[in-house]
C-alpha positions in Angstrom: 0.0 0.0 0.0 2.9 2.4 0.8 6.4 2.1 -0.7 8.5 3.7 2.0 11.7 2.0 0.9 11.7 3.6 -2.5 11.0 7.0 -1.0 13.8 6.6 1.4 16.2 5.6 -1.4 15.4 8.8 -3.2 16.3 11.0 -0.3 18.8 8.7 1.4 21.7 11.1 1.5 19.8 14.0 3.1 18.0 11.7 5.6 21.2 9.8 6.6 23.0 13.1 7.1 20.2 14.4 9.3 20.2 11.2 11.4 24.0 11.2 11.7 24.0 14.8 12.9 21.6 13.9 15.7 23.6 10.8 16.7 26.8 12.9 16.7 25.2 15.5 18.9 23.7 12.9 21.3 20.8 15.3 21.9 18.2 12.6 21.5 15.4 14.2 23.6 14.3 17.7 22.9 17.4 18.4 20.8 17.7 21.5 18.6 16.3 19.6 15.6 12.9 19.4 17.4 12.5 23.1 17.7 13.8 23.6 14.2 11.2 21.3 12.8 8.4 22.9 14.8 9.4 26.3 13.4 9.6 25.0 9.8 6.2 23.4 10.1 4.8 26.7 11.6 6.0 28.6 8.5 4.6 25.9 6.2 1.2 25.9 7.9 1.0 29.7 8.5 0.2 29.1 12.2 1.7 30.8 15.3 2.5 27.6 17.2 3.4 24.0 16.5 4.0 21.8 19.5 5.3 18.4 18.7 4.5 15.3 20.7 4.9 11.5 20.7 2.1 10.5 18.3 -1.2 11.7 16.9 -3.3 9.9 19.5 -1.5 11.8 22.3 -2.1 15.0 20.3 -5.8 14.6 20.5 -5.7 13.7 24.2 -3.5 16.7 25.1 -5.8 19.0 23.1 -8.8 17.9 25.2 -6.8 18.2 28.4 -5.6 21.7 27.5 -9.2 22.8 26.8 -10.2 21.7 30.3 -12.8 19.1 29.2 -14.2 17.2 32.2 -15.9 13.8 32.7 -19.4 14.0 31.4 -18.7 16.6 28.8 -19.9 15.5 25.3 -17.6 15.5 22.3 -19.2 15.1 18.9 -17.2 13.3 16.2 -17.6 11.2 13.1 -18.5 7.6 13.3 -16.3 6.9 10.2 -12.8 7.3 11.4 -9.9 5.4 13.0 -10.4 4.4 16.6 -7.9 6.9 18.0 -10.3 9.8 17.5 -12.8 8.2 20.0 -10.3 6.4 22.1 -9.0 9.5 23.8 -12.5 10.8 24.5 -13.1 7.6 26.5 -9.8 7.7 28.2 -10.5 11.1 29.6 -14.0 10.1 30.9 -15.7 12.2 28.3 -18.8 11.1 26.4 -18.3 10.4 22.7 -21.3 11.4 20.5 -21.0 9.6 17.1 -22.6 11.1 14.0 -22.8 10.2 10.4 -20.4 11.1 7.7 -21.4 12.6 4.3 -21.5 9.6 2.0 -19.8 11.6 -0.8 -16.8 13.1 0.9 -16.7 10.6 3.8 -16.2 13.6 6.1 -18.4 14.5 9.1 -22.0 15.7 8.2 -22.6 19.2 9.3 -26.4 18.5 9.6 -25.7 15.5 11.7 -23.5 17.6 14.0 -26.3 20.2 14.3 -28.8 17.6 15.4 -26.4 16.1 18.0 -25.6 19.3 19.9 -26.9 19.5 23.5 -26.2 21.6 26.5 -23.4 19.2 27.4 -21.6 19.5 24.1 -18.1 21.0 24.7 -16.2 20.1 21.6 -16.5 18.9 18.0 -13.8 16.8 16.4 -14.0 16.9 12.6 -11.6 14.4 10.9 -10.1 15.4 7.6 -10.5 11.9 6.3 -8.4 10.4 3.5 -6.7 13.7 2.7 -9.6 16.1 2.2 -10.8 18.8 4.6 -14.2 18.6 6.3 -16.5 21.5 5.4 -15.1 23.8 8.0 -16.8 27.1 7.4 -20.3 26.0 8.3 -18.9 23.8 11.1 -17.0 26.7 12.7 -20.1 28.9 12.4 -22.2 26.3 14.1 -19.6 25.8 16.9 -19.3 29.6 17.4 -23.0 29.9 17.7 -23.1 27.4 20.6 -19.7 28.3 22.2 -18.2 24.9 21.4 -14.5 24.2 20.8 -13.4 22.7 17.4 -10.4 20.3 17.5 -9.3 19.3 14.1 -8.0 15.8 13.5 -5.8 16.5 10.5 -3.7 13.3 10.7 -4.6 12.3 7.2 -4.5 15.7 5.6 -1.2 17.6 6.3 -0.9 20.1 3.5 -4.5 20.0 2.3 -6.1 23.5 1.9 -9.6 24.8 2.6 -11.0 27.8 0.9 -13.6 30.0 2.7 -16.3 31.9 1.0 -14.4 35.2 1.3 -11.4 33.7 -0.5 -9.3 33.0 2.5 -7.3 29.8 2.3 -6.1 27.9 5.3 -4.3 24.6 5.7 -5.8 21.6 7.5 -5.4 21.8 11.2 -5.2 25.6 11.4 -8.9 26.5 11.5 -10.1 25.2 14.8 -8.9 26.3 18.3 -6.4 23.3 18.1 -5.3 21.1 15.2 -3.8 17.7 15.7 -1.7 15.5 13.4 0.2 12.3 13.3 3.6 11.6 11.6 3.0 7.8 11.4 5.3 6.5 8.7 2.5 6.0 6.1 1.2 9.6 6.5 1.8 12.1 3.7 4.4 13.7 6.1 5.7 10.6 8.0 8.7 9.9 10.1 10.5 6.6 10.8 8.5 5.8 13.9 5.8 7.5 15.9 5.3 11.2 16.1 2.6 13.9 16.3 2.0 17.6 16.8 -0.6 20.1 17.9 -1.2 23.5 16.1 -2.8 26.6 17.6 -2.8 30.4 17.1 -3.5 31.0 20.8 -0.3 32.0 22.7 -1.6 31.1 26.2 -3.0 27.8 24.9 0.2 27.0 23.2 2.2 27.5 26.4 -0.2 25.2 28.3 0.0 22.5 25.6 3.8 22.6 25.6 3.7 22.3 29.4 1.3 19.3 29.3 3.5 17.4 26.9 6.4 17.7 29.3 4.9 16.5 32.6 3.1 19.8 33.2 6.4 21.7 33.5 7.4 25.1 32.4 10.5 25.2 34.6 12.3 22.0 35.3 10.9 20.1 38.4 8.1 22.7 38.9 4.9 21.1 37.8 2.1 23.6 37.3 -0.3 21.3 35.5 -1.1 17.6 35.4 0.7 16.5 32.3 2.0 13.6 30.3 5.3 12.4 28.8 4.8 12.9 25.1 7.7 14.2 23.1 8.8 13.9 19.5 12.4 12.5 19.7 15.1 14.3 17.9 15.9 11.7 15.4 12.3 11.8 14.1 12.3 15.6 14.0 15.4 15.5 11.8 13.8 13.1 9.4 10.7 15.2 9.3 12.6 18.4 8.5 14.0 16.7 5.4 10.6 15.3 4.3 8.8 18.6 5.0 10.9 20.2 2.2 9.3 17.8 -0.2 5.8 17.6 1.2 4.1 19.6 -1.6 5.8 17.4 -4.2 4.7 14.3 -2.3 1.1 15.5 -2.3 1.3 16.3 -6.0 2.6 12.8 -6.8 -0.4 11.4 -4.9 -2.7 13.7 -6.9 -1.2 12.5 -10.2 -1.8 8.9 -9.1 -5.4 9.7 -8.1 -6.0 11.3 -11.5 -4.8 8.1 -13.3 -7.2 6.0 -11.2 -10.0 8.4 -12.0 -9.4 8.3 -15.7 -9.4 4.5 -15.8 -12.1 3.7 -13.2 -14.7 6.6 -13.2 -16.9 5.0 -15.9 -17.0 1.5 -14.5 -20.6 0.6 -13.4 -20.8 0.0 -9.7 -17.6 1.9 -8.9 -17.6 5.4 -7.4 -14.3 7.2 -7.4 -13.5 9.7 -4.6 -15.5 12.9 -4.6 -13.6 16.2 -4.5 -15.0 18.9 -2.4 -15.4 22.3 -4.0 -13.9 23.9 -0.9 -10.9 21.6 -0.2 -7.9 20.3 -2.1 -7.5 16.5 -1.8 -4.0 15.2 -1.1 -5.0 11.5 -1.1 -3.7 10.0 2.0 -5.9 7.2 0.7 -7.6 6.7 -2.6 -10.9 5.1 -1.6 -13.5 3.7 -3.9 -17.0 2.8 -3.2 -17.9 -0.6 -4.7 -21.7 -1.2 -4.9 -23.7 -4.3 -5.3 -22.0 -6.4 -2.7 -18.9 -6.8 -5.0 -16.3 -5.1 -2.8 -14.9 -8.3 -1.2 -14.8 -10.2 -4.5 -12.9 -7.3 -6.1 -10.5 -7.2 -3.2 -9.9 -11.0 -3.6 -9.3 -10.5 -7.3 -6.7 -7.8 -6.6 -5.0 -10.0 -4.0 -4.7 -12.8 -6.5 -2.9 -10.5 -8.8 -0.5 -9.4 -6.1 -2.1 -6.0 -5.5 -2.7 -4.9 -1.9 -5.8 -3.1 -0.9 -7.4 -2.1 2.4 -10.8 -1.5 4.0 -10.9 1.7 6.0 -12.9 0.9 8.2 -14.5 -2.5 8.3 -16.3 -2.2 11.6 -18.0 1.2 12.4 -17.1 2.7 15.7 -20.6 2.4 17.1 -20.4 -1.4 16.6 -17.0 -1.9 18.3 -17.1 -4.0 21.4 -15.1 -1.5 23.4 -17.9 1.0 23.0 -20.9 -1.2 23.5 -21.6 0.7 26.7 -22.6 3.7 24.6 -25.8 1.8 23.7 -25.8 2.2 19.9 -27.7 -0.4 17.9 -26.5 -1.5 14.4 -29.2 0.5 12.6 -28.5 3.8 14.4 -25.9 5.1 11.9 -26.8 3.5 8.6 -24.6 5.7 6.4 -21.5 4.5 8.2 -22.7 0.9 8.0 -23.2 1.3 4.3 -19.8 2.8 3.7 -18.1 0.1 5.8 -19.6 -2.5 3.4 -18.5 -0.6 0.2 -15.2 1.2 0.7 -11.9 -0.2 -0.7 -8.7 1.7 -0.7 -6.1 1.2 -3.5 -2.3 1.5 -3.2 -1.5 5.2 -2.8 2.0 6.7 -2.2 4.6 8.9 -3.8 6.5 6.3 -5.7 3.6 4.9 -7.9 4.6 4.9 -11.6 2.5 4.6 -14.7 3.3 0.9 -15.1 2.1 0.1 -11.7 -1.0 2.2 -11.9 -1.9 0.7 -15.3 -1.5 -2.8 -13.9 -3.7 -2.0 -10.9 -6.5 -0.3 -13.0 -6.2 -3.0 -15.7 -6.9 -5.7 -13.2 -10.0 -3.8 -12.0 -11.2 -3.1 -15.5 -10.8 -6.8 -16.4 -13.0 -7.7 -13.4 -15.7 -5.4 -14.5 -15.9 -6.4 -18.2 
């Protein structure tokens, strides 16, 4: 699904030099390369503060801690996402309120959010799924109307851009009070292990977040807040600095691969290629088809037989996961998610796909649909 080795070979010299520099310095924790990367990402995103942490899941948890959410507070998020989005809500004793995605973009439905808001709603977590921003303008207006925080889960969309009706353009993760991301190796901007970050334009909030990531300290051994130990190690920061210089080119490569898939697959009956929002660029963390008529699993088997990997994101909706049975959802409560879970299929998507590989993949699919 992701050819990390070929990408590494292309940038081997720069990456090896960056890693070697960290090893030579022996500044493995909170070394200079960490702050350098944070500042570089701040400039790229056009945001005042980037605070790195150990992983994207921690980023979401730290965001909710920094905003002072308390047990019993409700947090609305999409039912169609990776478990981490909901996991941290449960870990903090908050109440997850799961709502449907839009079946076209796969992103959170604004109308579903509107219907789910109660007096206990304290935050909304839109997920910019598969590389495309959720429809943030109406979501932010709705949140502002009710005095609710918006925490963006931008783990799959680093570099995607959203255009507001007044022409303003902002990058994923920079529109809510806090944005969160992951640098998991398969992400568009990925390191060689785990890593994550939070983004905010609020100076006081940034200081609090930075303290929470480091055991609640501002001054060593003086703990002003209950914190966690969640730091991006220096080796990963050095790798990320190298990759950040190429992020736009990475995303363009993914878009070219997506365009090839579109040309070859868009006219196949029963196949729906990814919908592009009018407001957001799509940087294709995943290229996800919808396969109708109960044929998804047979198509996946066909691809597997031809040596082509594919993945189902996500096979079991959150509201049907055993760990969240206590929330009391029934199978039919969120039918759009259930439908998508039975239809979606993601094809190989990464920066190293060439025309021969793409033609082989689409040729196999077209043969199956003759």
